[in-house]
C-alpha positions as CSV (number, residue, x, y, z in Angstrom):
1,M,32.5,3.5,-32.8
2,A,30.0,1.1,-31.2
3,P,27.3,2.7,-29.1
4,T,27.9,2.5,-25.4
5,L,25.2,1.3,-23.0
6,A,24.9,1.6,-19.2
7,L,22.8,-1.0,-17.4
8,A,21.8,0.7,-14.1
9,T,21.9,-1.7,-11.2
10,C,22.4,-1.6,-7.4
11,A,25.4,-2.1,-5.2
12,H,24.1,-5.5,-4.0
13,L,23.9,-6.7,-7.7
14,P,26.8,-5.0,-9.4
15,Q,26.7,-7.4,-12.3
16,L,22.9,-7.5,-12.5
17,D,20.5,-10.2,-11.4
18,P,21.8,-13.7,-12.1
19,D,18.7,-14.2,-14.3
20,A,20.3,-11.8,-16.8
21,V,23.6,-13.6,-17.1
22,H,23.3,-13.8,-20.9
23,L,22.1,-10.2,-21.5
24,V,25.4,-8.5,-21.9
25,P,26.7,-11.2,-24.4
26,A,23.4,-10.8,-26.3
27,L,24.0,-7.0,-26.5
28,E,27.7,-7.5,-27.5
29,A,26.6,-9.8,-30.3
30,L,24.7,-6.9,-31.8
31,G,27.8,-4.7,-31.5
32,L,26.8,-2.8,-28.4
33,M,29.2,-2.1,-25.6
34,A,27.2,-2.8,-22.4
35,T,28.4,-2.1,-18.9
36,P,26.5,-2.6,-15.6
37,M,26.9,0.4,-13.4
38,V,25.7,1.0,-9.8
39,W,23.1,3.8,-9.9
40,D,24.2,5.6,-6.7
41,D,28.0,5.2,-7.3
42,P,29.3,8.8,-7.8
43,E,32.2,7.5,-9.8
44,A,30.1,5.5,-12.3
45,P,30.4,7.2,-15.8
46,F,26.7,7.3,-16.7
47,A,27.3,10.6,-18.5
48,D,29.6,8.9,-21.0
49,A,27.0,6.3,-22.0
50,D,24.9,6.8,-25.2
51,L,22.0,5.3,-23.4
52,T,21.2,4.1,-19.9
53,V,18.7,1.3,-19.4
54,I,17.3,1.0,-15.8
55,R,17.5,-2.6,-14.7
56,T,18.1,-4.0,-11.2
57,C,18.0,-0.8,-9.0
58,W,16.2,-2.8,-6.4
59,D,17.4,-0.7,-3.4
60,Y,15.9,2.6,-4.5
61,V,12.7,2.3,-2.4
62,P,13.8,4.1,0.8
63,R,15.4,6.8,-1.5
64,R,12.8,7.2,-4.2
65,E,13.3,10.9,-4.7
66,Q,17.1,10.5,-4.9
67,F,16.6,7.7,-7.5
68,C,14.2,9.8,-9.6
69,S,16.6,12.7,-9.5
70,F,19.3,10.4,-10.7
71,V,17.1,9.3,-13.6
72,D,16.1,12.9,-14.4
73,A,19.8,13.8,-14.8
74,L,20.7,11.1,-17.3
75,P,21.2,12.3,-20.9
76,Q,19.3,9.4,-22.5
77,V,17.4,6.8,-20.3
78,L,14.8,4.1,-20.7
79,N,12.3,3.8,-19.5
80,D,11.9,7.6,-19.6
81,P,12.0,9.8,-16.4
82,A,8.3,10.7,-16.3
83,T,7.3,7.1,-16.7
84,I,9.7,6.0,-13.9
85,R,8.5,8.7,-11.5
86,W,4.8,7.8,-12.2
87,N,5.4,4.1,-11.9
88,T,7.4,4.1,-8.7
89,D,4.3,4.8,-6.7
90,K,1.4,2.3,-6.9
91,V,-1.1,5.2,-6.8
92,Y,-0.7,4.9,-10.6
93,L,-3.4,2.1,-10.2
94,R,-5.9,4.9,-10.0
95,D,-4.9,6.1,-13.5
96,L,-5.3,2.6,-14.8
97,A,-8.8,2.3,-13.3
98,A,-9.8,5.8,-14.6
99,A,-8.7,4.6,-18.1
100,G,-11.1,1.6,-17.8
101,F,-8.7,-1.2,-17.0
102,P,-9.9,-3.6,-14.3
103,I,-8.0,-3.6,-11.0
104,P,-8.8,-5.1,-7.6
105,T,-10.9,-2.9,-5.4
106,S,-8.2,-0.6,-4.0
107,H,-8.1,2.0,-1.2
108,F,-5.2,4.4,-0.7
109,A,-4.5,5.9,2.7
110,P,-1.7,8.5,3.0
111,P,-0.2,9.2,6.4
112,G,-2.8,10.8,8.7
113,T,-5.8,9.4,6.9
114,A,-8.1,6.4,7.8
115,V,-7.3,3.0,6.5
116,E,-10.2,1.3,4.9
117,L,-10.2,-2.5,5.0
118,P,-12.3,-4.8,2.8
119,R,-14.4,-7.5,4.4
120,G,-12.7,-10.9,4.5
121,R,-9.1,-11.6,3.8
122,C,-7.0,-8.6,2.7
123,V,-3.6,-7.5,1.5
124,L,-1.8,-4.4,2.8
125,K,1.3,-2.9,1.2
126,P,3.1,0.4,0.9
127,T,2.5,2.2,-2.5
128,V,6.2,2.7,-2.8
129,G,7.9,-0.7,-2.5
130,S,9.3,-3.6,-4.3
131,G,9.9,-7.3,-3.9
132,S,6.8,-7.7,-1.7
133,R,8.6,-6.0,1.2
134,G,6.1,-4.5,3.5
135,A,3.2,-6.5,1.9
136,H,1.2,-8.7,4.2
137,R,-1.8,-10.8,3.9
138,F,-4.3,-10.8,6.8
139,E,-7.1,-13.2,7.6
140,V,-10.7,-12.4,8.4
141,D,-10.0,-12.4,12.2
142,E,-6.8,-10.3,11.8
143,H,-8.1,-6.9,11.0
144,E,-6.8,-5.3,14.2
145,A,-3.3,-6.6,13.2
146,A,-3.9,-5.2,9.7
147,L,-4.6,-1.8,11.1
148,R,-1.5,-1.9,13.3
149,H,0.6,-2.8,10.3
150,A,-0.9,0.0,8.4
151,A,-0.2,2.4,11.2
152,K,3.5,1.4,11.2
153,L,3.7,2.0,7.4
154,Q,2.0,5.4,7.8
155,A,4.4,6.3,10.6
156,K,7.2,5.9,8.2
157,G,5.6,8.4,5.8
158,L,4.2,5.8,3.5
159,T,0.8,5.6,1.8
160,V,-1.0,2.3,2.4
161,L,-2.7,0.4,-0.3
162,T,-5.4,-2.1,0.8
163,Q,-7.0,-4.7,-1.4
164,P,-9.2,-7.8,-0.9
165,Y,-7.2,-11.0,-1.1
166,I,-8.2,-12.8,-4.3
167,D,-8.6,-16.4,-3.3
168,A,-8.2,-17.7,-6.9
169,V,-4.5,-16.8,-6.7
170,D,-4.0,-19.8,-4.4
171,T,-5.0,-22.2,-7.1
172,E,-4.2,-20.3,-10.4
173,G,-1.3,-18.0,-9.3
174,E,-0.4,-14.6,-10.7
175,T,0.4,-14.1,-14.3
176,A,3.3,-11.8,-15.5
177,M,3.2,-10.7,-19.2
178,I,6.5,-9.3,-20.5
179,F,6.7,-6.9,-23.5
180,F,9.7,-5.3,-25.3
181,N,9.0,-2.1,-27.3
182,G,5.3,-2.9,-27.1
183,A,5.6,-6.4,-28.5
184,F,4.8,-9.5,-26.4
185,S,7.9,-11.6,-25.5
186,H,6.9,-14.2,-22.9
187,S,4.8,-15.0,-19.8
188,I,5.2,-16.8,-16.5
189,T,3.0,-17.7,-13.6
190,K,4.0,-16.9,-10.0
191,G,2.5,-19.1,-7.3
192,A,0.9,-17.4,-4.3
193,M,3.5,-16.1,-1.8
194,L,3.0,-16.0,2.0
195,L,3.7,-12.2,1.8
196,A,6.1,-12.1,4.8
197,G,4.2,-14.6,6.8
198,P,5.5,-17.7,8.5
199,G,7.8,-19.7,6.3
200,S,8.6,-16.8,3.9
201,E,12.1,-16.8,2.6
202,L,14.2,-14.5,0.4
203,D,15.3,-15.3,-3.1
204,P,19.0,-15.8,-4.0
205,T,19.5,-12.0,-4.4
206,G,18.4,-11.4,-0.8
207,L,16.3,-8.4,-2.0
208,A,12.9,-10.0,-2.6
209,F,10.8,-12.8,-1.3
210,A,11.2,-16.1,-3.1
211,E,8.6,-16.9,-5.7
212,R,7.5,-20.2,-7.4
213,I,7.8,-19.5,-11.1
214,T,6.7,-21.6,-14.1
215,P,6.4,-20.7,-17.8
216,H,2.9,-19.7,-18.8
217,E,0.8,-19.7,-22.0
218,P,-1.5,-16.7,-21.6
219,T,-5.2,-16.9,-22.2
220,T,-6.8,-14.8,-24.8
221,A,-8.3,-12.5,-22.1
222,E,-4.9,-12.1,-20.4
223,F,-3.1,-11.3,-23.6
224,D,-5.8,-8.9,-24.8
225,L,-5.8,-7.0,-21.5
226,A,-2.0,-6.8,-21.2
227,Q,-1.7,-5.7,-24.8
228,R,-4.3,-3.0,-24.4
229,I,-2.5,-1.6,-21.4
230,V,0.9,-1.5,-23.1
231,S,-0.6,0.1,-26.1
232,W,-2.2,2.8,-23.9
233,L,1.1,3.8,-22.5
234,T,2.8,6.9,-23.9
235,P,5.6,6.8,-24.8
236,T,5.9,3.2,-25.6
237,P,8.1,1.7,-22.9
238,L,11.3,-0.2,-23.8
239,Y,10.1,-2.9,-21.4
240,A,6.9,-3.5,-19.5
241,R,5.6,-6.3,-17.2
242,V,1.9,-6.5,-16.7
243,D,1.0,-8.6,-13.6
244,L,-2.5,-10.1,-13.6
245,L,-4.6,-11.8,-11.0
246,P,-7.6,-14.0,-11.8
247,G,-10.8,-12.1,-11.0
248,P,-14.4,-13.3,-10.8
249,T,-15.2,-12.1,-14.4
250,G,-11.8,-12.0,-15.9
251,P,-8.2,-11.0,-15.2
252,L,-7.4,-8.0,-13.0
253,V,-4.3,-5.8,-13.2
254,V,-2.5,-6.0,-9.9
255,E,0.7,-4.2,-11.0
256,L,2.2,-2.6,-14.0
257,E,6.0,-2.8,-13.8
258,L,7.9,-0.2,-15.8
259,V,11.0,0.6,-13.7
260,E,13.1,-2.4,-12.7
261,P,11.0,-5.5,-13.0
262,G,12.4,-9.0,-13.1
263,L,12.1,-10.2,-16.7
264,F,12.3,-13.9,-16.1
265,F,14.7,-14.6,-19.0
266,G,15.4,-18.1,-17.6
267,F,11.9,-19.3,-18.1
268,T,11.8,-19.1,-21.9
269,T,14.1,-19.1,-24.8
270,G,15.5,-16.2,-26.7
271,A,14.2,-13.5,-24.4
272,E,17.7,-11.9,-23.9
273,D,18.1,-11.7,-27.7
274,R,14.6,-10.1,-28.0
275,F,15.4,-7.6,-25.3
276,A,18.9,-6.8,-26.8
277,R,17.3,-6.3,-30.2
278,A,14.7,-3.9,-28.6
279,I,17.5,-1.9,-27.1
280,S,19.4,-1.8,-30.4
281,D,16.3,-0.6,-32.2
282,R,16.0,2.2,-29.7
283,L,19.6,3.3,-30.3
284,V,19.0,3.3,-34.0
285,A,15.9,5.5,-33.4
286,L,18.2,7.8,-31.4
287,G,20.6,8.1,-34.4
288,Y,23.3,5.7,-33.3
């Protein structure tokens, strides 16, 4: 009997992100029975699946603990529960910095603690969040507004992450490097967003702010940094997306996405097949 695979998603996207329209056929071509299932649907038969792959669970943010408990209870899940719990709070950036990876200067302010703002333009965001929701860019003369925004986030029980705004993103954009089973698949560039400022709009899913995406050929420095980070991770994740910003002396890691990242299948060729093969290889390793 063919292995059965659950692709965990959210109620807003019961058939996954439109970008993944070819994923289920790619899995079926490898003999895998793949079914999207809504993660918080009590009737969804996750327990019957040989493996659950966390995909577009983009509504978990206000219910992070419920989501992590759901993942903990799954018989077999990728990425693994410890990785998901660690990666759903951007405080993980401290661990990356401690391991020697370059990140933007970052300050974390839990509720009840002072928020430290960098000089000049800055970005504030909650450490538990997705799709740039709650993230705002503030100009040099808007620090009072930044502090008010931070206070609103803290009042909701959220830890605030503050970073300097990196001006080079306006001209060079943000690079996303995608890996399957530790192997590089493809890369894209995201143009700078207004981060919930005037003129911002949501993407077709309605769950994240719209981004300007183009295919990207990574530089040697980008590739080497992203590969070192993915190699550092234990266990090796089924999927990883390393988001990089251009720093003054080289790329900086702005996010490491190991839970439910967009994988930008539509901006390259063969990515769905590579991802499907990576899942198939994991099932073989599990004895299926």
